TORVOPA-511135 format. One line per field, with one value per atom (N, C-alpha, C): residue number from 1; chain; x, y, z; atom name; residue in one letter. Coordinates in nm, 4 decimals, decimal comma. Layout:
BEGIN
resi	[NUM; ...]
chain	[A; ...]
u	[X; ...]
v	[Y; ...]
w	[Z; ...]
name	[CA; ...]
resn	[A; ...]
# end
This chain:
BEGIN
resi	[1; 1; 1; 2; 2; 2; 3; 3; 3; 4; 4; 4; 5; 5; 5; 6; 6; 6; 7; 7; 7; 8; 8; 8; 9; 9; 9; 10; 10; 10; 11; 11; 11; 12; 12; 12; 13; 13; 13; 14; 14; 14; 15; 15; 15; 16; 16; 16; 17; 17; 17; 18; 18; 18; 19; 19; 19; 20; 20; 20; 21; 21; 21; 22; 22; 22; 23; 23; 23; 24; 24; 24; 25; 25; 25; 26; 26; 26; 27; 27; 27; 28; 28; 28; 29; 29; 29; 30; 30; 30; 31; 31; 31; 32; 32; 32; 33; 33; 33; 34; 34; 34; 35; 35; 35; 36; 36; 36; 37; 37; 37; 38; 38; 38; 39; 39; 39; 40; 40; 40; 41; 41; 41; 42; 42; 42; 43; 43; 43; 44; 44; 44; 45; 45; 45; 46; 46; 46; 47; 47; 47; 48; 48; 48; 49; 49; 49; 50; 50; 50; 51; 51; 51; 52; 52; 52; 53; 53; 53; 54; 54; 54; 55; 55; 55; 56; 56; 56; 57; 57; 57; 58; 58; 58; 59; 59; 59; 60; 60; 60; 61; 61; 61; 62; 62; 62; 63; 63; 63; 64; 64; 64; 65; 65; 65; 66; 66; 66; 67; 67; 67; 68; 68; 68; 69; 69; 69; 70; 70; 70; 71; 71; 71; 72; 72; 72; 73; 73; 73; 74; 74; 74; 75; 75; 75; 76; 76; 76; 77; 77; 77; 78; 78; 78; 79; 79; 79; 80; 80; 80; 81; 81; 81; 82; 82; 82; 83; 83; 83; 84; 84; 84; 85; 85; 85; 86; 86; 86; 87; 87; 87; 88; 88; 88; 89; 89; 89; 90; 90; 90; 91; 91; 91; 92; 92; 92; 93; 93; 93; 94; 94; 94; 95; 95; 95; 96; 96; 96; 97; 97; 97; 98; 98; 98; 99; 99; 99; 100; 100; 100; 101; 101; 101; 102; 102; 102; 103; 103; 103; 104; 104; 104; 105; 105; 105; 106; 106; 106; 107; 107; 107; 108; 108; 108; 109; 109; 109; 110; 110; 110; 111; 111; 111; 112; 112; 112; 113; 113; 113; 114; 114; 114; 115; 115; 115; 116; 116; 116; 117; 117; 117; 118; 118; 118; 119; 119; 119; 120; 120; 120; 121; 121; 121; 122; 122; 122; 123; 123; 123; 124; 124; 124; 125; 125; 125; 126; 126; 126; 127; 127; 127; 128; 128; 128; 129; 129; 129; 130; 130; 130]
chain	[A; A; A; A; A; A; A; A; A; A; A; A; A; A; A; A; A; A; A; A; A; A; A; A; A; A; A; A; A; A; A; A; A; A; A; A; A; A; A; A; A; A; A; A; A; A; A; A; A; A; A; A; A; A; A; A; A; A; A; A; A; A; A; A; A; A; A; A; A; A; A; A; A; A; A; A; A; A; A; A; A; A; A; A; A; A; A; A; A; A; A; A; A; A; A; A; A; A; A; A; A; A; A; A; A; A; A; A; A; A; A; A; A; A; A; A; A; A; A; A; A; A; A; A; A; A; A; A; A; A; A; A; A; A; A; A; A; A; A; A; A; A; A; A; A; A; A; A; A; A; A; A; A; A; A; A; A; A; A; A; A; A; A; A; A; A; A; A; A; A; A; A; A; A; A; A; A; A; A; A; A; A; A; A; A; A; A; A; A; A; A; A; A; A; A; A; A; A; A; A; A; A; A; A; A; A; A; A; A; A; A; A; A; A; A; A; A; A; A; A; A; A; A; A; A; A; A; A; A; A; A; A; A; A; A; A; A; A; A; A; A; A; A; A; A; A; A; A; A; A; A; A; A; A; A; A; A; A; A; A; A; A; A; A; A; A; A; A; A; A; A; A; A; A; A; A; A; A; A; A; A; A; A; A; A; A; A; A; A; A; A; A; A; A; A; A; A; A; A; A; A; A; A; A; A; A; A; A; A; A; A; A; A; A; A; A; A; A; A; A; A; A; A; A; A; A; A; A; A; A; A; A; A; A; A; A; A; A; A; A; A; A; A; A; A; A; A; A; A; A; A; A; A; A; A; A; A; A; A; A; A; A; A; A; A; A; A; A; A; A; A; A; A; A; A; A; A; A; A; A; A; A; A; A; A; A; A; A; A; A]
u	[-2,0209; -1,9564; -1,9115; -1,9340; -1,8986; -1,7489; -1,6718; -1,5269; -1,4599; -1,5306; -1,4703; -1,4038; -1,2800; -1,2029; -1,0587; -0,9853; -0,8418; -0,8145; -0,7266; -0,6853; -0,5322; -0,4767; -0,3309; -0,2887; -0,1665; -0,0986; 0,0452; 0,1024; 0,2395; 0,3142; 0,4348; 0,5209; 0,6597; 0,7246; 0,8583; 0,9625; 1,0716; 1,1761; 1,2910; 1,3756; 1,4900; 1,5298; 1,5458; 1,5806; 1,7317; 1,8104; 1,9560; 2,0192; 2,1501; 2,2219; 2,2476; 2,1963; 2,2174; 2,1187; 2,1424; 2,0557; 1,9395; 1,9354; 1,8292; 1,6932; 1,5889; 1,4547; 1,3661; 1,2814; 1,1906; 1,0482; 0,9534; 0,8142; 0,7863; 0,7409; 0,6973; 0,5455; 0,4967; 0,3541; 0,2979; 0,1946; 0,1285; -0,0154; -0,0595; -0,1939; -0,2705; -0,4014; -0,4938; -0,6015; -0,6396; -0,7537; -0,8505; -0,9710; -1,0744; -1,1759; -1,2060; -1,3053; -1,4386; -1,5500; -1,6807; -1,6990; -1,6187; -1,6341; -1,5651; -1,5073; -1,4434; -1,2946; -1,2334; -1,0894; -1,0181; -0,8882; -0,8076; -0,6714; -0,6089; -0,4683; -0,4024; -0,2743; -0,2014; -0,0628; -0,0152; 0,1177; 0,1857; 0,3074; 0,3902; 0,5066; 0,5157; 0,6218; 0,6901; 0,8020; 0,8840; 0,9048; 0,8930; 0,9257; 1,0293; 1,0972; 1,1806; 1,0875; 1,1293; 1,0459; 1,0122; 0,8848; 0,8393; 0,8155; 0,8208; 0,8036; 0,6968; 0,6347; 0,5399; 0,5998; 0,7260; 0,7915; 0,8286; 0,7796; 0,8063; 0,9485; 1,0269; 1,1648; 1,1731; 1,0832; 1,0837; 0,9769; 0,9761; 0,8707; 0,9244; 0,8328; 0,8635; 0,7736; 0,6619; 0,5736; 0,4568; 0,4109; 0,2907; 0,2102; 0,0794; -0,0049; -0,1408; -0,2080; -0,3480; -0,4134; -0,5468; -0,6205; -0,7675; -0,8317; -0,9743; -0,9933; -1,1070; -1,1366; -1,2780; -1,2965; -1,4258; -1,4470; -1,5687; -1,6025; -1,7105; -1,6823; -1,7779; -1,7715; -1,8849; -1,8950; -1,7916; -1,7732; -1,6811; -1,5346; -1,5043; -1,3655; -1,3407; -1,2318; -1,1889; -1,0792; -1,1005; -0,9987; -0,9505; -0,8190; -0,7567; -0,6888; -0,7190; -0,6557; -0,5677; -0,4373; -0,3424; -0,3205; -0,3315; -0,3035; -0,1780; -0,1320; -0,0145; 0,0642; 0,1952; 0,2775; 0,4177; 0,4569; 0,5944; 0,6500; 0,7661; 0,8189; 0,9696; 1,0215; 1,1663; 1,2177; 1,3208; 1,3763; 1,4942; 1,5241; 1,6342; 1,5765; 1,5995; 1,5377; 1,5841; 1,7091; 1,7613; 1,7694; 1,6711; 1,6597; 1,5351; 1,5432; 1,4288; 1,3353; 1,3886; 1,3084; 1,3939; 1,3268; 1,3924; 1,3051; 1,3573; 1,2758; 1,1795; 1,0756; 0,9759; 1,0420; 1,1399; 1,2063; 1,2816; 1,3185; 1,3964; 1,3091; 1,1783; 1,0898; 1,0855; 1,0788; 1,0758; 0,9377; 0,9045; 0,7745; 0,7720; 0,6659; 0,6442; 0,5339; 0,5680; 0,4718; 0,3795; 0,2740; 0,1801; 0,0722; -0,0281; -0,1402; -0,1133; -0,1591; -0,1520; -0,2731; -0,2951; -0,4082; -0,3736; -0,4434; -0,4333; -0,5745; -0,5872; -0,7182; -0,7088; -0,8125; -0,8189; -0,9556; -0,9582; -1,0839; -1,1263; -1,2484; -1,3020; -1,3457; -1,3074; -1,3351; -1,4030; -1,4738; -1,5298; -1,6117; -1,7036; -1,7952; -1,7208; -1,6206; -1,5422; -1,4493; -1,4195; -1,3235; -1,1809; -1,1648; -1,0311; -1,0408; -0,9274; -0,9179; -0,7797; -0,7699; -0,6473; -0,6148; -0,4874; -0,4401; -0,4747; -0,5221; -0,5509; -0,4298; -0,3598; -0,2414; -0,2839; -0,2146; -0,2452; -0,1955; -0,2459; -0,2076; -0,0601; -0,0018; 0,1366; 0,2376; 0,1906; 0,2802; 0,2674; 0,3804; 0,3816; 0,3951; 0,2882; 0,2931; 0,2103; 0,2356; 0,1612; 0,0891; -0,0421; -0,1183; -0,1260; -0,0995; -0,1143; -0,2407; -0,3276; -0,4538; -0,4380; -0,5030; -0,5178; -0,6385; -0,6241; -0,7332; -0,7770; -0,9068; -0,9620; -0,9068; -0,8593; -0,8093; -0,8892; -0,9673; -1,0552; -1,1835]
v	[-0,1437; -0,0879; -0,1998; -0,1826; -0,2854; -0,3012; -0,2005; -0,2108; -0,2813; -0,3015; -0,3637; -0,4957; -0,5133; -0,6327; -0,5983; -0,6990; -0,6830; -0,6884; -0,5970; -0,5870; -0,5858; -0,6351; -0,6280; -0,6290; -0,5824; -0,6067; -0,6440; -0,7224; -0,7689; -0,7428; -0,6925; -0,6723; -0,7253; -0,7885; -0,8424; -0,7386; -0,7316; -0,6361; -0,6416; -0,5406; -0,5251; -0,3780; -0,3176; -0,1754; -0,1535; -0,2626; -0,2512; -0,3037; -0,3147; -0,3600; -0,5102; -0,5844; -0,7295; -0,7966; -0,9234; -0,9995; -1,0655; -1,0556; -1,1197; -1,0578; -1,1406; -1,0934; -1,0996; -0,9978; -0,9871; -0,9642; -1,0010; -0,9621; -0,8452; -0,7339; -0,6190; -0,6283; -0,6556; -0,6771; -0,5559; -0,4962; -0,3811; -0,4204; -0,3933; -0,4333; -0,3152; -0,3203; -0,2306; -0,3156; -0,2834; -0,3483; -0,2393; -0,2453; -0,1446; -0,1970; -0,1134; -0,1475; -0,0811; -0,1384; -0,0784; 0,0604; 0,0945; 0,2234; 0,3388; 0,3126; 0,4192; 0,4351; 0,3414; 0,3468; 0,2401; 0,2582; 0,1577; 0,1458; 0,0313; 0,0112; -0,0440; -0,0163; -0,0594; -0,1051; -0,2101; -0,2632; -0,2951; -0,2464; -0,2782; -0,3625; -0,4862; -0,5744; -0,6428; -0,7076; -0,7714; -0,9177; -1,0036; -1,1453; -1,1776; -1,2905; -1,3387; -1,3821; -1,3677; -1,4098; -1,5576; -1,5915; -1,7290; -1,7757; -1,6844; -1,7208; -1,6332; -1,6847; -1,6057; -1,5567; -1,5906; -1,5520; -1,4037; -1,3245; -1,1804; -1,1552; -1,0871; -1,0529; -0,9223; -0,8296; -0,7002; -0,6108; -0,4878; -0,3929; -0,2788; -0,2146; -0,0927; 0,0225; -0,0085; 0,0979; 0,0444; 0,1254; 0,0993; 0,2282; 0,2182; 0,3371; 0,3115; 0,4199; 0,4106; 0,5460; 0,5434; 0,6663; 0,6384; 0,7303; 0,7156; 0,7186; 0,6639; 0,6655; 0,7166; 0,7698; 0,8214; 0,7700; 0,7292; 0,6866; 0,7787; 0,8440; 0,9335; 0,9081; 0,8792; 0,8602; 0,7632; 0,6505; 0,5482; 0,5770; 0,6821; 0,7123; 0,6951; 0,6288; 0,6019; 0,7016; 0,7817; 0,8762; 0,8323; 0,8182; 0,7787; 0,9000; 0,9251; 1,0323; 0,9665; 0,9806; 0,9160; 1,0013; 0,9386; 1,0097; 0,9572; 0,8397; 0,7773; 0,7095; 0,7408; 0,6830; 0,6537; 0,5274; 0,4869; 0,4351; 0,4866; 0,4527; 0,4301; 0,3627; 0,3517; 0,4900; 0,5356; 0,6679; 0,6638; 0,5437; 0,5271; 0,4625; 0,5222; 0,4779; 0,3412; 0,3028; 0,1816; 0,0625; 0,0482; -0,0684; -0,1469; -0,2784; -0,3624; -0,3801; -0,3674; -0,3809; -0,3460; -0,3167; -0,2924; -0,3545; -0,3591; -0,4030; -0,2897; -0,3222; -0,2225; -0,1070; -0,1385; -0,0363; 0,0663; 0,0296; 0,1202; 0,2023; 0,1809; 0,2663; 0,4042; 0,5081; 0,6446; 0,7059; 0,7900; 0,8569; 0,9662; 0,9683; 1,0747; 1,1638; 1,2856; 1,3777; 1,4396; 1,4990; 1,5691; 1,4788; 1,5422; 1,4711; 1,4530; 1,3436; 1,3252; 1,2442; 1,2411; 1,1650; 1,1054; 0,9981; 0,9334; 0,9090; 0,9034; 0,8778; 0,7565; 0,6735; 0,5504; 0,5387; 0,4743; 0,4439; 0,3025; 0,2892; 0,1576; 0,0893; -0,0375; -0,1107; -0,2438; -0,2948; -0,4295; -0,4582; -0,3654; -0,3834; -0,4121; -0,3303; -0,3360; -0,4574; -0,5217; -0,6325; -0,5819; -0,4558; -0,3983; -0,2465; -0,1820; -0,0368; -0,0029; 0,1098; 0,1468; 0,2932; 0,3227; 0,4584; 0,5528; 0,6704; 0,7737; 0,8662; 0,8621; 0,9454; 1,0881; 1,1837; 1,3232; 1,3538; 1,4601; 1,4986; 1,5378; 1,5805; 1,6284; 1,5180; 1,3963; 1,2881; 1,1734; 1,1231; 1,0066; 0,8836; 0,8075; 0,6917; 0,5777; 0,4610; 0,3423; 0,2931; 0,2883; 0,2375; 0,0865; 0,0240; -0,1207; -0,1479; -0,2350; -0,2558; -0,3361; -0,2879; -0,3669; -0,4569; -0,5855; -0,6804; -0,7354; -0,7581; -0,8121; -0,9530; -0,9762; -1,1090; -1,1687; -1,0869; -1,1346; -1,0575]
w	[0,4930; 0,3763; 0,2823; 0,1553; 0,0581; 0,0406; 0,0746; 0,0570; 0,1744; 0,2839; 0,4021; 0,3644; 0,4091; 0,3792; 0,3498; 0,3022; 0,2770; 0,1264; 0,0819; -0,0574; -0,0622; -0,1727; -0,1854; -0,3317; -0,3540; -0,4807; -0,4501; -0,5409; -0,5259; -0,6561; -0,6438; -0,7601; -0,7244; -0,8213; -0,7986; -0,8362; -0,7602; -0,7921; -0,6939; -0,7027; -0,6143; -0,6175; -0,5016; -0,4922; -0,4852; -0,4868; -0,4777; -0,6062; -0,6082; -0,7270; -0,7281; -0,6307; -0,6299; -0,7258; -0,7533; -0,8435; -0,7708; -0,6396; -0,5620; -0,5978; -0,6034; -0,6378; -0,5141; -0,5004; -0,3866; -0,4352; -0,3524; -0,3732; -0,2804; -0,3385; -0,2604; -0,2511; -0,1321; -0,1087; -0,0356; -0,0913; -0,0298; 0,0013; 0,1232; 0,1646; 0,2239; 0,2096; 0,2786; 0,3413; 0,4631; 0,5272; 0,5708; 0,5143; 0,5396; 0,6394; 0,7387; 0,8401; 0,8050; 0,8486; 0,8207; 0,8829; 0,9857; 1,0537; 0,9813; 0,8610; 0,7842; 0,8110; 0,8809; 0,9062; 0,8237; 0,8070; 0,7372; 0,8024; 0,7799; 0,8119; 0,6870; 0,6718; 0,5540; 0,5967; 0,5306; 0,5598; 0,4270; 0,4102; 0,2947; 0,3453; 0,2961; 0,3436; 0,2261; 0,2556; 0,1532; 0,1881; 0,0843; 0,0965; -0,0109; 0,0048; -0,1047; -0,2168; -0,3411; -0,4538; -0,4375; -0,4532; -0,4409; -0,2990; -0,2028; -0,0617; 0,0028; 0,1080; 0,1865; 0,3178; 0,3448; 0,4692; 0,4623; 0,5565; 0,5582; 0,6077; 0,5236; 0,5578; 0,6357; 0,6061; 0,6728; 0,6139; 0,6611; 0,6247; 0,5399; 0,4661; 0,3919; 0,4343; 0,5006; 0,5460; 0,6280; 0,7216; 0,8007; 0,8029; 0,7791; 0,7667; 0,8297; 0,8671; 0,9079; 0,8828; 0,8840; 0,8606; 0,8391; 0,7694; 0,7394; 0,5880; 0,5443; 0,4014; 0,3770; 0,2546; 0,2100; 0,0676; 0,0371; -0,0988; -0,1519; -0,2660; -0,3309; -0,4813; -0,5411; -0,6864; -0,7416; -0,6766; -0,7261; -0,7030; -0,6275; -0,5950; -0,4457; -0,4162; -0,2799; -0,2448; -0,1409; -0,0953; 0,0421; 0,0544; 0,1806; 0,2420; 0,3674; 0,4437; 0,5497; 0,5337; 0,6238; 0,7483; 0,8636; 0,9880; 1,0573; 1,0166; 1,0783; 0,9669; 0,9566; 0,8522; 0,9037; 0,8960; 0,9222; 0,7905; 0,7468; 0,6146; 0,6198; 0,5162; 0,4986; 0,4599; 0,5266; 0,4969; 0,4001; 0,3484; 0,2535; 0,1278; 0,0129; -0,1123; -0,1604; -0,1351; -0,1968; -0,1014; -0,0160; 0,0710; 0,0325; 0,0389; 0,0068; 0,1258; 0,2466; 0,3684; 0,4896; 0,5988; 0,7276; 0,8367; 0,9583; 1,0716; 1,1088; 1,1805; 1,2219; 1,2971; 1,3797; 1,4610; 1,3766; 1,2547; 1,1694; 1,0745; 1,0759; 0,9969; 1,0619; 0,9807; 1,0327; 1,0214; 1,1178; 1,1182; 1,0124; 0,9331; 0,8351; 0,8898; 0,9208; 0,9797; 0,8767; 0,9265; 0,8404; 0,7837; 0,7296; 0,6691; 0,5198; 0,4648; 0,3202; 0,2763; 0,1454; 0,0940; -0,0412; -0,0757; -0,2060; -0,2567; -0,3899; -0,4501; -0,5423; -0,5371; -0,6145; -0,6807; -0,7961; -0,8641; -0,8257; -0,7761; -0,7416; -0,8708; -0,8854; -1,0083; -0,9802; -1,0793; -1,0778; -0,9508; -0,9201; -0,8067; -0,6749; -0,6446; -0,5203; -0,5130; -0,6247; -0,6239; -0,6359; -0,6804; -0,6913; -0,6906; -0,6708; -0,6864; -0,7385; -0,8100; -0,8787; -0,8520; -0,8315; -0,8022; -0,9169; -0,8833; -0,9820; -0,9883; -1,1009; -1,1194; -1,1518; -1,0957; -1,1273; -1,2683; -1,3250; -1,4612; -1,4708; -1,3595; -1,3606; -1,3314; -1,3042; -1,2652; -1,3641; -1,4095; -1,4967; -1,4074; -1,3931; -1,3048; -1,3632; -1,3111; -1,3492; -1,2253; -1,2307; -1,1179; -1,1221; -1,0105; -0,9992; -0,9173; -0,9666; -0,8957; -0,7676; -0,6640; -0,5410; -0,5626; -0,5317; -0,5502; -0,4157; -0,4039; -0,2788; -0,2558; -0,1336; -0,0957; 0,0190; 0,0878; 0,1967; 0,1938]
name	[N; CA; C; N; CA; C; N; CA; C; N; CA; C; N; CA; C; N; CA; C; N; CA; C; N; CA; C; N; CA; C; N; CA; C; N; CA; C; N; CA; C; N; CA; C; N; CA; C; N; CA; C; N; CA; C; N; CA; C; N; CA; C; N; CA; C; N; CA; C; N; CA; C; N; CA; C; N; CA; C; N; CA; C; N; CA; C; N; CA; C; N; CA; C; N; CA; C; N; CA; C; N; CA; C; N; CA; C; N; CA; C; N; CA; C; N; CA; C; N; CA; C; N; CA; C; N; CA; C; N; CA; C; N; CA; C; N; CA; C; N; CA; C; N; CA; C; N; CA; C; N; CA; C; N; CA; C; N; CA; C; N; CA; C; N; CA; C; N; CA; C; N; CA; C; N; CA; C; N; CA; C; N; CA; C; N; CA; C; N; CA; C; N; CA; C; N; CA; C; N; CA; C; N; CA; C; N; CA; C; N; CA; C; N; CA; C; N; CA; C; N; CA; C; N; CA; C; N; CA; C; N; CA; C; N; CA; C; N; CA; C; N; CA; C; N; CA; C; N; CA; C; N; CA; C; N; CA; C; N; CA; C; N; CA; C; N; CA; C; N; CA; C; N; CA; C; N; CA; C; N; CA; C; N; CA; C; N; CA; C; N; CA; C; N; CA; C; N; CA; C; N; CA; C; N; CA; C; N; CA; C; N; CA; C; N; CA; C; N; CA; C; N; CA; C; N; CA; C; N; CA; C; N; CA; C; N; CA; C; N; CA; C; N; CA; C; N; CA; C; N; CA; C; N; CA; C; N; CA; C; N; CA; C; N; CA; C; N; CA; C; N; CA; C; N; CA; C; N; CA; C; N; CA; C; N; CA; C; N; CA; C; N; CA; C; N; CA; C; N; CA; C; N; CA; C; N; CA; C; N; CA; C; N; CA; C; N; CA; C; N; CA; C; N; CA; C; N; CA; C; N; CA; C; N; CA; C; N; CA; C; N; CA; C; N; CA; C; N; CA; C; N; CA; C]
resn	[M; M; M; R; R; R; I; I; I; A; A; A; G; G; G; K; K; K; Y; Y; Y; Q; Q; Q; Y; Y; Y; T; T; T; V; V; V; E; E; E; G; G; G; N; N; N; M; M; M; T; T; T; F; F; F; S; S; S; D; D; D; E; E; E; R; R; R; F; F; F; N; N; N; F; F; F; V; V; V; N; N; N; T; T; T; F; F; F; E; E; E; F; F; F; Q; Q; Q; P; P; P; D; D; D; G; G; G; T; T; T; F; F; F; I; I; I; S; S; S; E; E; E; D; D; D; Y; Y; Y; T; T; T; T; T; T; A; A; A; A; A; A; G; G; G; S; S; S; D; D; D; V; V; V; I; I; I; L; L; L; G; G; G; L; L; L; R; R; R; G; G; G; L; L; L; Y; Y; Y; S; S; S; G; G; G; I; I; I; Y; Y; Y; V; V; V; I; I; I; V; V; V; N; N; N; G; G; G; E; E; E; L; L; L; T; T; T; L; L; L; F; F; F; Y; Y; Y; S; S; S; Y; Y; Y; Q; Q; Q; L; L; L; V; V; V; I; I; I; N; N; N; V; V; V; E; E; E; D; D; D; L; L; L; N; N; N; Y; Y; Y; V; V; V; S; S; S; R; R; R; E; E; E; K; K; K; L; L; L; G; G; G; F; F; F; R; R; R; G; G; G; G; G; G; Q; Q; Q; S; S; S; K; K; K; D; D; D; E; E; E; Y; Y; Y; A; A; A; I; I; I; E; E; E; D; D; D; D; D; D; F; F; F; K; K; K; S; S; S; F; F; F; N; N; N; Y; Y; Y; I; I; I; C; C; C; S; S; S; E; E; E; R; R; R; V; V; V; N; N; N; C; C; C; V; V; V; G; G; G; L; L; L; P; P; P; Y; Y; Y; K; K; K; R; R; R; V; V; V; E; E; E]
# end
């Protein structure tokens, strides 16, 4: 599969009222067998040292007509909105199935979230890193 490999995007921010800045790093790793794993973690701004996690996911993916659809079968997430990160043990299980859709861009060098018509959102592109 041409999408096989690791993709990520990073955005700087802070989910609390402090002045400290963090990098929120989101990754996807696609396997040739149609499965993926995803990890969302936090570092201090300007650092590669992982402070904690924001989410762990896995599932299967399908590519049709330039669109990547992810079907999540396993999701561990932060259950509190205003935290920048937690330890793996403090992530909570999110039950049920869910899916996301992305547009593949630039010959599989990146993909971008497809926002639904009813949601006002900004898609940040995941770029191939491996």
